[in-house]
C-alpha positions in Angstrom: -167.9 87.1 -22.9 -170.9 86.4 -20.6 -173.9 88.5 -21.6 -174.5 89.7 -18.0 -171.0 91.2 -17.7 -170.7 93.7 -20.5 -167.7 96.1 -20.6 -168.4 99.7 -19.8 -168.5 102.2 -22.7 -165.8 104.8 -22.6 -163.1 106.3 -24.8 -160.2 107.1 -22.4 -158.3 104.0 -21.4 -157.5 102.9 -17.8 -154.2 101.2 -16.9 -154.0 99.3 -13.6 -150.9 98.3 -11.7 -151.1 94.7 -10.7 -149.8 94.0 -7.2 -150.7 92.0 -4.0 -154.2 93.5 -3.8 -155.1 92.5 -7.4 -152.9 89.5 -8.3 -155.6 86.9 -8.4 -158.0 85.7 -11.1 -161.2 87.0 -9.6 -159.9 90.5 -9.0 -158.3 90.8 -12.5 -161.5 89.7 -14.1 -163.5 92.2 -12.1 -161.0 94.9 -13.0 -161.6 94.1 -16.7 -165.3 94.3 -16.3 -165.0 97.5 -14.3 -163.1 99.2 -17.2 -159.4 98.2 -17.1 -157.8 98.2 -20.6 -154.2 97.6 -19.7 -152.2 96.0 -16.9 -148.9 97.5 -15.6 -146.3 95.2 -14.2 -143.9 97.2 -12.0 -140.4 95.8 -12.3 -139.2 98.0 -9.3 -140.6 95.2 -7.2 -140.7 91.4 -7.1 -138.9 88.6 -9.0 -139.0 87.4 -12.6 -140.8 84.3 -11.4 -143.5 86.4 -9.9 -143.9 88.6 -13.0 -144.1 85.5 -15.2 -147.0 84.2 -13.0 -148.8 87.5 -13.2 -148.3 87.7 -17.0 -149.8 84.3 -17.5 -152.7 85.0 -15.1 -153.5 88.2 -17.0 -153.5 86.3 -20.3 -155.8 83.6 -18.8 -158.2 86.3 -17.6 -158.0 88.0 -21.0 -159.1 84.8 -22.7 -161.9 84.1 -20.2 -163.3 87.7 -20.6 -163.0 87.5 -24.4 -161.4 90.9 -24.7 -157.8 92.0 -25.5 -155.8 93.4 -22.6 -152.5 95.2 -23.1 -149.6 94.7 -20.7 -147.1 97.4 -19.9 -143.7 96.4 -18.3 -142.4 99.4 -16.3 -138.7 99.3 -15.8 -137.2 100.6 -12.5 -134.6 102.9 -14.1 -131.8 104.5 -12.2 -133.9 104.8 -9.0 -131.8 106.2 -6.1 -132.8 104.8 -2.7 -131.6 104.8 0.8 -129.9 101.6 2.1 -131.0 99.5 5.1 -130.8 100.8 8.6 -129.3 98.8 11.5 -131.8 99.7 14.1 -134.9 100.7 12.1 -136.3 104.1 11.2 -134.5 107.3 12.3 -136.2 110.4 13.5 -134.5 113.5 12.2 -135.3 117.1 13.2 -134.6 120.4 11.4 -130.9 121.1 11.9 -129.8 117.5 12.5 -126.8 116.4 10.5 -126.2 112.9 9.0 -123.7 111.5 6.5 -124.6 109.7 3.3 -122.3 107.4 1.3 -122.5 105.5 -2.0 -122.5 102.0 -0.6 -125.8 100.2 -1.1 -124.9 97.4 1.2 -124.0 99.8 4.1 -126.1 99.2 7.2 -127.1 102.7 8.3 -126.7 104.2 11.8 -127.9 107.4 13.4 -124.8 109.0 12.1 -124.5 107.7 8.5 -126.7 106.0 5.9 -126.0 104.2 2.7 -127.3 104.9 -0.8 -127.9 102.4 -3.7 -126.7 104.9 -6.3 -122.9 104.5 -6.8 -122.6 107.9 -8.5 -124.3 110.0 -5.9 -121.0 111.5 -4.6 -120.0 112.4 -8.1 -123.3 114.1 -8.9 -124.0 116.1 -5.7 -122.1 119.1 -4.5 -122.1 121.6 -1.6 -125.4 123.5 -1.6 -127.4 120.9 -3.6 -130.8 119.8 -2.4 -131.5 116.2 -1.5 -135.1 114.9 -1.0 -136.1 111.6 0.5 -139.4 109.6 0.5 -141.2 111.7 -2.2 -140.0 114.9 -0.6 -141.2 114.2 2.9 -137.7 114.8 4.1 -135.4 117.6 2.8 -131.7 118.1 3.2 -128.9 120.3 1.9 -125.3 119.2 1.2 -122.9 120.9 3.7 -119.7 119.2 2.7 -118.3 116.3 0.7 -115.4 114.0 0.5 -114.6 111.0 -1.8 -116.2 108.7 0.8 -119.3 110.5 2.0 -121.3 113.8 2.1 -122.6 115.6 5.1 -126.3 116.5 5.0 -128.1 119.0 7.1 -131.8 118.4 7.7 -134.1 121.2 6.3 -137.4 119.4 6.8 -137.3 116.5 9.3 -139.3 113.4 9.6 -138.9 109.6 9.7 -136.1 108.2 7.6 -136.7 104.6 6.6 -135.1 101.8 4.6 -135.2 101.7 0.8 -136.9 105.1 0.3 -136.5 107.0 -2.9 -134.0 109.9 -3.2 -134.5 112.8 -5.5 -131.8 115.3 -6.5 -133.8 118.3 -7.9 -131.7 120.5 -10.2 -128.8 118.0 -10.2 -127.9 116.3 -13.5 -127.8 112.5 -13.1 -124.8 110.7 -14.6 -126.2 107.2 -14.3 -127.0 105.4 -17.6 -130.6 105.2 -18.7 -130.5 101.4 -18.5 -128.9 99.7 -15.6 -127.9 96.0 -15.7 -131.1 95.2 -13.9 -133.1 97.2 -16.4 -131.6 95.4 -19.4 -132.3 92.0 -17.7 -135.9 93.0 -16.9 -136.4 94.4 -20.5 -135.2 91.2 -22.2 -137.3 89.1 -19.8 -140.4 91.2 -20.3 -140.0 91.0 -24.1 -139.6 87.3 -23.8 -142.9 87.1 -22.0 -144.6 89.0 -24.8 -145.5 92.3 -23.2 -147.1 95.0 -25.4 -145.3 98.1 -24.1 -142.0 98.8 -22.3 -142.0 102.0 -20.1 -138.5 103.5 -19.7 -138.1 105.4 -16.4 -136.2 108.7 -15.9 -135.8 109.4 -19.6 -133.7 112.5 -20.1 -133.0 112.6 -23.8 -133.8 110.7 -27.1 -130.5 108.8 -26.8 -131.9 107.0 -23.7 -134.8 105.7 -25.8 -132.5 104.7 -28.7 -130.4 102.7 -26.2 -133.5 100.8 -25.2 -134.4 100.3 -28.9 -131.2 98.4 -29.4 -132.6 95.6 -27.3 -136.1 95.8 -29.0 -135.1 95.3 -32.6 -137.0 92.0 -33.1 -140.0 93.0 -30.9 -143.4 94.5 -31.8 -143.6 96.1 -28.3 -144.1 99.9 -28.1 -141.7 102.1 -26.1 -143.1 104.6 -23.6 -141.0 107.4 -22.3 -141.7 108.3 -18.6 -141.3 112.0 -18.0 -139.9 112.4 -14.5 -136.9 114.7 -14.8 -136.4 118.4 -15.6 -134.0 117.4 -18.4 -136.9 115.5 -20.1 -139.0 118.7 -20.2 -136.2 120.5 -21.9 -135.7 117.8 -24.5 -139.4 116.8 -24.9 -139.6 117.3 -28.7 -136.7 114.9 -29.4 -138.1 112.5 -26.8 -141.5 112.5 -28.5 -139.9 111.8 -31.9 -138.0 108.8 -30.4 -140.8 107.1 -28.5 -144.2 105.5 -29.2 -145.9 107.4 -26.4 -145.3 109.3 -23.2 -146.2 108.7 -19.5 -146.5 111.9 -17.4 -145.2 110.4 -14.1 -146.3 113.1 -11.7 -144.9 111.5 -8.6 -141.2 112.0 -9.2 -141.9 115.0 -11.5 -143.7 116.7 -8.6 -140.6 116.2 -6.4 -138.0 117.2 -9.0 -139.9 120.4 -9.8 -141.9 122.8 -7.7 -145.4 121.4 -7.3 -147.2 124.4 -8.9 -145.6 123.7 -12.3 -146.8 120.1 -12.6 -150.4 120.9 -13.7 -149.1 123.3 -16.4 -146.5 120.8 -17.6 -149.2 118.1 -17.7 -151.4 120.2 -20.0 -148.5 121.2 -22.2 -147.4 117.6 -22.5 -150.9 116.3 -23.4 -151.2 119.0 -26.1 -147.8 118.2 -27.6 -148.6 114.5 -27.7 -152.1 115.1 -29.2 -150.5 117.3 -31.9 -148.0 114.5 -32.8 -150.6 111.8 -32.7 -148.9 109.7 -30.1 -150.6 108.3 -27.0 -150.1 110.0 -23.6 -150.7 108.5 -20.2 -151.4 110.6 -17.1 -150.2 108.8 -14.0 -149.7 108.9 -10.2 -152.0 109.8 -7.3 -155.1 110.1 -9.5 -157.4 108.4 -6.9 -154.8 108.0 -4.1 -157.4 108.4 -1.3 -159.0 105.2 -2.5 -156.0 103.1 -1.3 -157.7 103.3 2.1 -161.1 104.7 1.5 -164.1 103.6 -0.7 -164.6 107.1 -2.1 -162.3 109.6 -3.7 -162.0 113.3 -2.8 -163.7 115.9 -5.0 -160.3 117.2 -6.0 -159.2 113.7 -7.2 -162.4 113.4 -9.3 -161.7 116.8 -10.8 -158.1 115.7 -11.5 -159.2 112.6 -13.5 -161.9 114.6 -15.3 -159.5 117.4 -16.3 -156.9 115.0 -17.6 -159.7 113.4 -19.8 -160.9 116.8 -21.0 -157.3 117.9 -21.7 -157.0 114.9 -24.1 -155.1 112.2 -22.4 -155.3 108.8 -24.0 -155.1 106.9 -20.7 -155.1 107.4 -17.0 -153.1 105.1 -14.7 -153.6 103.7 -11.3 -150.7 102.7 -9.1 -151.0 101.9 -5.4 -154.8 102.1 -5.8 -155.0 98.8 -7.6 -151.6 97.3 -6.6 -151.9 97.5 -2.8 -155.1 99.3 -2.0 -158.2 98.1 -0.1 -160.6 98.8 -3.0 -159.0 98.0 -6.4 -162.2 97.1 -8.3 -164.2 100.0 -6.7 -161.4 102.4 -7.7 -161.6 101.4 -11.4 -165.4 101.5 -11.3 -165.2 105.1 -9.9 -162.6 106.1 -12.5 -164.7 104.7 -15.3 -167.7 106.7 -14.1 -165.7 109.9 -13.9 -164.4 109.3 -17.4 -167.8 108.6 -18.8 -169.2 111.8 -17.2 -166.3 113.9 -18.6 -166.7 112.4 -22.1 -170.5 112.6 -22.2 -170.9 116.2 -23.3 -168.2 115.9 -26.1 -167.6 119.7 -25.6 -163.9 119.0 -24.8 -163.5 117.2 -28.1 -164.0 120.3 -30.1 -160.6 121.9 -29.4 -158.9 118.6 -29.9 -160.4 118.2 -33.4 -159.6 121.8 -34.3 -156.0 121.5 -33.0 -153.3 122.8 -35.4 -151.4 119.9 -36.7 -150.1 121.4 -39.9 -146.5 121.2 -38.9 -146.7 117.4 -38.3 -146.9 115.0 -41.3 -149.6 116.8 -43.3 -150.6 113.9 -45.5 -151.0 111.6 -42.5 -153.1 114.1 -40.5 -155.2 114.9 -43.6 -156.6 111.4 -43.8 -157.4 111.2 -40.1 -159.0 114.6 -40.3 -161.0 113.5 -43.3 -162.3 110.4 -41.7 -163.5 112.3 -38.6 -165.0 115.1 -40.7 -166.9 112.7 -43.1 -168.2 110.6 -40.3 -169.5 113.6 -38.5 -170.9 115.2 -41.7 -172.9 112.2 -42.9 -173.8 111.1 -39.3 -172.0 107.8 -39.8 -172.4 105.2 -37.0 -168.7 104.5 -36.7 -165.2 104.7 -38.1 -163.9 101.3 -39.2 -160.2 100.3 -39.5 -158.7 97.2 -41.1 -155.1 97.2 -39.9 -152.1 95.1 -39.4 -149.9 97.5 -37.4 -152.6 99.6 -35.7 -151.5 102.7 -37.6 -154.9 103.6 -39.2 -156.4 103.2 -35.7 -154.0 105.7 -34.3 -154.8 108.1 -37.0 -158.5 107.7 -36.4 -158.0 108.2 -32.6 -155.9 111.3 -33.1 -158.9 113.5 -34.1 -161.0 112.4 -31.2 -164.2 111.6 -33.2 -167.5 111.6 -31.5 -168.3 108.4 -33.5 -166.9 105.1 -32.1 -163.8 103.6 -33.7 -163.9 99.8 -34.4 -160.5 98.4 -35.5 -160.1 94.9 -37.0 -156.7 93.2 -37.1 -155.6 89.7 -37.8 -152.9 90.0 -35.1 -153.6 89.6 -31.4 -150.5 91.6 -30.6 -151.8 94.6 -32.6 -155.2 94.3 -30.9 -153.5 94.5 -27.5 -151.4 97.5 -28.4 -154.5 99.3 -29.6 -155.9 99.1 -26.1 -153.8 102.2 -25.3 -155.4 104.2 -28.2 -158.2 106.7 -27.2 -161.6 105.6 -28.4 -160.4 102.5 -30.3 -162.3 99.2 -29.7 -160.1 96.4 -31.2 -161.3 93.1 -32.7 -159.2 90.1 -33.9 -160.2 88.7 -37.2 -159.0 85.9 -39.4 -156.4 86.7 -42.1 -158.3 87.5 -45.2 -157.0 88.4 -48.7 -160.1 90.0 -50.2 -161.5 93.4 -49.0 -165.2 92.3 -49.4 -164.6 89.4 -47.0 -163.2 91.8 -44.4 -166.2 94.0 -44.7 -168.5 91.1 -44.4 -166.8 89.8 -41.3 -166.9 93.3 -39.7 -170.6 93.7 -40.5 -171.5 90.3 -39.0 -169.6 90.9 -35.8 -170.8 94.5 -35.2 -174.4 93.6 -36.1 -174.3 90.6 -33.7 -173.2 93.0 -30.9 -175.9 95.5 -31.7 -173.4 98.2 -32.6 -174.5 98.4 -36.3 -177.7 97.6 -38.2 -178.6 97.1 -41.8 -178.6 100.5 -43.6 -176.1 102.2 -41.3 -173.3 104.1 -42.9 -169.7 103.8 -41.7 -166.4 105.4 -42.8 -163.6 103.0 -43.5 -160.0 104.3 -43.0 -157.4 101.7 -43.8 -154.4 100.7 -45.8 -155.4 99.3 -49.1 -155.4 95.5 -49.2 -151.9 94.3 -50.1 -150.2 97.6 -49.2 -147.2 97.9 -47.0 -147.8 97.9 -43.2 -148.2 101.3 -41.6 -149.5 102.7 -44.9 -152.9 104.4 -44.8 -154.2 105.3 -48.2 -157.8 104.1 -48.4 -160.9 105.9 -47.2 -164.5 104.9 -48.1 -168.1 105.4 -47.1 -169.8 102.0 -46.8 -173.5 101.1 -46.1 -174.0 98.1 -44.0 -176.0 95.3 -45.7 
């Protein structure tokens, strides 16, 4: 990595959606140097050929920058959308009535529109709400037949092609994985992505269905929380996934807006207790799609997510289609750094009650953080194959940096989601002293450690089974 382009220091990770505004070598490299840790590929848009090109471009930039970059493939899920309109957008006023059918290929008119979701007429009933375009338009179902339903406009506006439809309070009968999702999932795994994000998760069974297609993959599975049913089943969902994304866009349409901040805080706390990564997403710096500066409210939103304990914050349109993708990441990095600087918010995370969740596991992570703080160690060090000891180290939000060494590039990329973890790829080594010598040489060369510094090593013992953490040691750098 060129000396003049050092990566910014921060603990909370940044995920950037790659799209037309950022899908080029120069911008991706600049995003990395501005603070991007992971790229999101949105499979709701574009072709497999396009995503393959983006994947390869990210990997080329990763190699050029000399730093591991994770890649998240975000599946579309059972997204319900309006069909195409024959004569362009329709203007609807309060009280106007319009029919909707379940034919995605239907060319809409001023009297009737199509819907891409074939089960919509099964799921909705008289009196149910129907929201379109992130809730900009609101309707109520007045009547229904086998062929179509009559909607009355409650909140009017411009109805356009291919806009999302939400059915708040209505259970969705669609399967968690559509045929398109399965094709996209297998394609993304074939590319080598590090995480799969499953949209509109409702229960653990949805995740287990996806796992059936991931048996031979090292990729992690992220559950996107967007539906009320997911809130009700959150504990079983957390048990079945490798992390959670709080997708506030659809969540804010499905539920009353005032509940979203509360749910966000509760979700982050639950995931922190379970020691699994949590991503806070949607409209974090939305203003910067068109403006070079965020609002004060947006800055507070990002900072509060950081202080609540989120592992990562995610940008969507800001980096996919916005005018200022690199500037947005730079601003987000500075907000994160300012929020992390005082360390005050870390106290409640370190003291969080985890006694109900895998006591032996949490005891080791707690011990590493406590010892490092008690002896004023310079860092916590992990030697890991799976990334498990790094996740334990991250869980207790230590003030000291976490440097994690692994012989596997895939593990290094997955660790880019873990709060505070700085991953390094090392050669495969059989002897523990050789691992320590390699770690010391690398971190001393980067100025992160010096002779005489003490570190705390949390790791699986050499030769132990993967995902076993049973070794903790204080070591003085020579």
